[in-house]
C-alpha positions as CSV (number, residue, x, y, z in Angstrom):
1,M,0.5,15.5,2.5
2,R,1.3,11.9,1.0
3,K,0.0,10.6,-2.4
4,I,-0.3,7.0,-0.6
5,R,-1.8,6.7,2.6
6,S,-2.6,3.8,5.2
7,G,-5.8,2.2,4.2
8,D,-5.6,3.1,0.5
9,D,-6.3,0.2,-2.1
10,V,-3.0,0.0,-4.4
11,I,-1.8,-2.1,-7.3
12,V,1.8,-3.2,-7.5
13,I,3.4,-1.9,-10.9
14,A,6.8,-3.5,-10.6
15,G,8.6,-6.6,-9.0
16,K,7.7,-10.3,-8.4
17,D,4.1,-9.3,-7.3
18,K,3.3,-7.0,-10.3
19,G,-0.3,-6.7,-11.0
20,R,-1.5,-7.6,-7.5
21,R,-3.9,-5.5,-5.5
22,G,-3.9,-5.0,-1.7
23,Q,-4.5,-2.5,1.1
24,V,-1.8,-0.4,2.7
25,L,-1.5,-1.6,6.2
26,R,1.0,0.9,7.3
27,I,3.7,3.3,6.1
28,V,7.0,2.0,7.3
29,D,9.2,5.0,6.6
30,H,9.1,7.7,3.8
31,E,10.2,5.2,1.1
32,R,8.4,1.9,2.1
33,V,4.8,0.6,2.7
34,L,3.5,-2.6,4.0
35,V,0.7,-4.0,1.6
36,E,-1.7,-6.7,2.5
37,G,-0.9,-10.0,0.7
38,V,1.9,-8.5,-1.3
39,N,5.8,-9.4,-1.0
40,L,5.2,-12.4,1.2
41,V,8.4,-13.7,2.9
42,K,9.0,-16.8,4.9
43,R,10.4,-16.2,8.4
44,H,12.0,-19.1,10.4
45,T,11.5,-18.6,14.0
46,R,12.7,-20.6,17.0
47,A,10.1,-21.7,19.6
48,N,10.2,-19.7,23.0
49,P,8.5,-21.8,25.7
50,A,8.7,-19.1,28.3
51,A,6.7,-16.8,26.0
52,G,4.5,-19.5,24.8
53,A,5.5,-18.8,21.1
54,P,5.5,-21.8,18.9
55,G,8.4,-22.2,16.3
56,G,8.1,-22.8,12.7
57,I,8.0,-21.0,9.4
58,I,5.7,-18.1,9.3
59,E,4.8,-16.3,6.2
60,R,4.2,-12.4,6.5
61,E,4.4,-9.4,4.4
62,A,7.7,-7.4,4.0
63,P,7.9,-3.8,3.1
64,I,7.8,-2.8,-0.6
65,H,9.2,0.5,-2.0
66,I,6.6,3.2,-2.5
67,S,7.7,3.8,-6.1
68,N,6.5,0.3,-7.0
69,V,2.9,0.8,-6.2
70,M,0.1,3.1,-7.5
71,L,-3.2,4.1,-5.9
72,Y,-6.0,1.9,-7.6
73,N,-8.6,3.7,-9.5
74,P,-11.8,1.8,-9.5
75,R,-13.3,3.8,-12.4
76,T,-10.6,2.7,-14.8
77,E,-9.7,-0.4,-12.9
78,R,-5.9,0.5,-13.2
79,G,-3.3,2.4,-11.3
80,G,-3.7,6.1,-11.5
81,R,-1.4,9.1,-11.0
82,I,-2.3,11.3,-8.2
83,G,-2.4,15.2,-7.9
84,F,-3.5,17.6,-5.4
85,R,-6.2,20.3,-5.5
86,T,-7.8,22.6,-3.1
87,L,-11.4,22.8,-3.1
88,E,-13.7,25.8,-2.6
89,D,-14.1,25.1,1.2
90,G,-10.2,25.2,1.6
91,R,-9.6,21.5,2.0
92,K,-6.6,20.0,0.1
93,V,-7.7,16.6,-1.5
94,R,-6.1,14.1,-3.7
95,Y,-7.4,13.4,-7.3
96,F,-6.8,11.0,-10.1
97,K,-5.2,12.9,-13.0
98,A,-6.7,10.5,-15.6
99,D,-10.3,11.4,-14.8
100,N,-10.2,14.3,-12.4
101,E,-12.0,12.1,-9.9
102,V,-11.5,13.1,-6.2
103,V,-10.0,10.3,-4.2
104,D,-10.8,12.1,-0.6
105,V,-14.3,12.9,0.1
């Protein structure tokens, strides 16, 4: 089980986009995540008339290291550390260590 999953609301804690919030679009590999609106890079593409793709400069998200993001805690309005807990019904859930609030319901 991962501490950060696809669809989570995260906040960037290091790098050029420090302090920005976004939703995790996907997990690229074990170390990198793609966050919406964070770490934008410009990609220069050549036009391909056969495929109907126009050329130009496209701005898109690049992967960011997973250690540079924290799960956003809406109660404290900051990033929060995550722990794991097993509930009475046997489910394993994530919770914020600062206020013991369960993330997965």
